[in-house]
N, C-alpha and C positions, 0 to 999 in steps of 0.2 A: 574565156578559157575555161571549161572546166578539168576539176581533174580529181577521181574518183580513186583516186586507191585508198582500200577500205574504209573512202567514205568517209573522213573524218569531220564533225561538225563541230566547231568552235562557239555557237552560240551559246548567250547567256555568260562567256567564263567569268567568274570575280573570285576573290579569294572564301578559299575554305574555311569556316567561324570554327572547324575546330583542331588547325595547326597548319601550319606552312613547311612544313619536311614529309620525308616520306620514312616509311615504318616497316619494319620488316616483324610482322605477326607472329614470330615462331619466337624470339626474343623478348619482344614487349619493349624496346629504346628505342631512342626517340634520337634522328640524328641529322641536324640543321648543315647545310652543306650554302656555304657565304665566300668562296672562291669567285672571282671577278673573272671570266673569259671574256675576248675579244676574236670575235671571226670576219672577216670579208669577205663577201660572198657576192653575185652575181643575181640579179631580181626575175627569178623566172614567169611568177605569178605573183597576181595581186587582190586581197578581198575585204571585204571588209573588217574580218579577223585576224587576217595575218597574213603574212607574205609567202611565199614559197622562194626560197632561193639555191643557188649551184656554187658550194667552196671549191675553190682551187684543188686542183690534183695534190698540191702540197701540202695542201692544210690540212693538221691533226683532223677533225672534226668530219674530213672526208671520210673518213672510217665510220662513217653511220651511212653513208651513200651519198647519189653523187643528187640528192636532190632535200630540201630539209625543210619544214615547217616553221616558222617562225612566228609564234603568240604576238602578237600587238593588244593586244585586250587592254592590257595593266599601265602600257606605260602612257606616263604624265609631264615628263618631261617638257617644257616647249618648245623647245631646239626642235627633237626629236618628231612632235607632234606636225612642226611643217614637214618639216623633212619627207613625212608620210604624207601629206597628204597635195604632194606634188609626186610623190615615186610614180613611176613607171616603166615597165619591163623593159629588161636592159640595163639598165642603175646597177652600179657597183659598191655597196654602202660596207659599212663597218656598225655589227653586233655585238653590243655587251651585255653578255649571259650571265643569270647564277644555274650553280649544279651540273647535270651535264646532259644529255642527248636520247631521250626517247627510242629506244630501239622498235624502228616498225619500221615500213620504205612505205613512204618517206618519212625520216626520222623526222622527229616535234624538238622545237626550243620553245620551253615555255613558260621560264621565271626572266621577260626580257624586260632588260631596266634604260636599256639606251639606241636608238639609232642613228648615223652618222652616216648621212653622203659623200661617198668620195669620188666617182666619176658620172656625169652623165651618161647614159647609153643611148642605143636608136630605139626610139620607142614600136618596136614591133613585134611582133607573134612569134616565140619559141617552135621552130620548129623540133620536135623529140626527133630519136633514130625511133630504126624500122620496131618495133615490139607486138607482140603476141603473150596471152597465158593464157597457158596449159596446167590443167589439173589446180590449178590453184598456183602459179609458176609464172613468175615475168619471164620472158625469152626477150633481149638484146640481139637485132642482128651483128654479124660479126664484118658481113658486106664480104665475104668469103664464098667462094662456093664452095659443096660437098665433097669433099676427100673419096665417099665413097660410090667404086664402078658398078658393082651388081648389087641391087637388091631387091626384096617386094616386091611386087604390084603389086600390092594393099595396102591402102592406105591405115593410117593410125587411128585418124582424126580430121576432121575439117574445120578451118575457120568460117564460122559461120556469121559475125556481126562484125562490124568498125567503127572507129570513133577517127577524127580528124586528128593529122599527123600533126597537131600543135598540140593535141592530149595525150595521155598515156592511157591504156586499154588496164580495165577492171574486174573484167569479166571471163571467166572459162571459155574458148573457143572465139576471144574479140582482137583486134588488133585494131594497128592505127597506119595502115597500108592499104586493107581492102578485106572481102569475103570468097570464101566461095573458093580457097586454094585448101591442098592437102598437106597432110604433113605425117614425116614419122621418128620414131623414138629414133636419137644417133647413143645416148646414154643418159645416167642415170643426170646430167646437166646438160646436155646437148636436143636439139631437135634438128632435123633437117625440112625446111617449108618448100616445097613447091610451086616457083613464081615467077613473076618478072623479073630479068635484071634491071642493071640500065640501059639494055640494049632493047626491052622489051621482049626477051627471048625463055620462056621459061626454061628454068633449069632448077637445080633441086640448090637452095641458099643453108649454109646454117646461122642456128640462132644459138645463142649460150645463155643459161641463168647462173648471174649472183646467189639466185638463193639458199640456206644452206640446208640438207636434209635435219630434220630432226626426229628425237627417240617415238617410239609409240604411247601412249599414255597408258597409263592402267591406273586400275583403282583398285581399293585394298581395306581401304579402315572405314567400321558405318560411320557414316552422315550424322550427326548430333545436330544437327542447326537446326532451329527452328520457324519454320514457314510462315509466314503473318499475308495477312490483305488490310489493303490503304484501299477504305467505299472508295468512290469517282478520281482514283490514280490505276493506273495500266498499265503491263507493262510486256510486249509485244515481241516476236521474232517479225525482222526484215528481213533477214539474208543471213546463210548459217553458212559455212565449208566445215572439211575437217578439220582448220588452223586457225579460227574466227569467227566471230558475231556482229550483228549489226543489230542493236536494236530498237525500237520503237513506246517517247513513249507518252503519255495523255495525261495531264495532270485537270478533269473538270470541274474543283474543287477553286474555293478561293486561297487556300491555302500556300504560308511559300513551300514549294516539293524543290528539295534540291538533293543530287548526289552526285560523286565522284567516281574514279576510277578504275574503285577495287572491287572485286567481284571473286567467286570460290564457281570452281564446276563441280557437279557427281553426275555419275552414273547409276543407272537403274542395272539393275542383276538377281534378280532370284528375286523379286517384286520388293529388293529392299535399295533405298539406296547410300553409292559412299561416294568417296570422298577423292577425285582423283589426284595421286601423286602429283604432287611437286617436283622437278625435274634439277631444280637448283635449293643451295639452302638459305644461300643468302636476297633474302626479294624484299621486292616494295613496289606500291605507289605511287604514279604520282598524284602529287597535293592539287588536285583539283576543286571545282567547284558548278558545277551544269543544273541551272536554273529551269524547271518545265513550266516556263509559263502555262497561265489558265488558255487550254482551248488549243494549246496550241503542239503539236510532235515534235518531239525531242529528238531528236535520233543522234545513240552515244553506239560506236565500236570499238573490239576488241580483236589482238593480235595475240593467242596467249601462246603458239611455238614456242617459246623464250619460256614461260612458266611449264606447262604439262605435255609441250611435243604434240606431235599430230594426233590425234584422237580415232582411235579403229571403229568402225561400226558399232551402229549399238543406240542406245536411249540416254538421255543425257535432260538437265539440267542444270538453267545460271541460275546460279543466286546472286543477288543486290544487293546492298544497305542503302535505303530511301531514306529523308529526313523530312522531317515536318519539325522546319524552323519559325519559330516563333521569333529567337529575341538571341542574344549572345547568354552563352547556358542553360538558355531553354529550350528544346528540341524532343523530337522522341524519334525513333529511329527504330523503322521496318526491316525486315529483311523478306523481301519479295523473286518468288522466282516463277520461271516463264522453262518449259521442256521443250525440248528438241531432238530429232532423231539424224545422224550419221546415215548415210546412205552406203 
């Protein structure tokens, strides 16, 4: 089963050599979270580096979404490793973790110290509800027919591609129930899709989104960041929307190239670069480290709506610190940048 939302790639995770905490770059302070939390959840999907779980509706973690990626790379406890080896879709597990949950969809739990089996489930693929992505938003079927009696005869758009019902659509105009169906906007959180119902009769069916509307980003301060080059290391845009980006890194050297989740955005105005303003005061990035192995493309993605909001039309660049790591306390950091356009 493939899970494509934001295309999170967890290859090469390791402990970040500089710190194991979240950093608020405005205040230059360090905060270490040591509180242990436990979540009982059902396994939806399993990969080599993570498991996708669904929290119960009554769980506190459910506020972060109905699906959460759980990083299993750093688990060393023997009993947990035995559980992971035999884990299948449908199993119920208890997850012991530190810190919070990254606010993306699906959410992400990164600092996991224990996985315990609660109950074996059926080893079957999970069928997701009917879903479609329109304008970067994920809409789910309510199972109800539209309450609109009179409507315009023109469609606002059409579903052009489809994935299996065991997958979540991730691209604009994509669903997990078929292609070729037209849709119309209802309001800022709802659309109607003209599609077959359970009786195979074509009807207007209601879909709603749980995603939040974010402010439109602004850029007011001239950027002073020095942009570097690192011979043999490239950073390119694989995909971009006004709400997030996917980058592809390629290391053609023998150097130990590492990078984290930190980045900044800049907008080009009148031939100059300006820093995109943060929409929140207290912010920080997950303390993760990714390895860009030699000659192996490594992908990384970010949803910036929590930090910057939605980007208006314009020319931008993303700046990411990249580390040439030679040993503890022995490294060089470079600021790489790549430009992109929001239509």
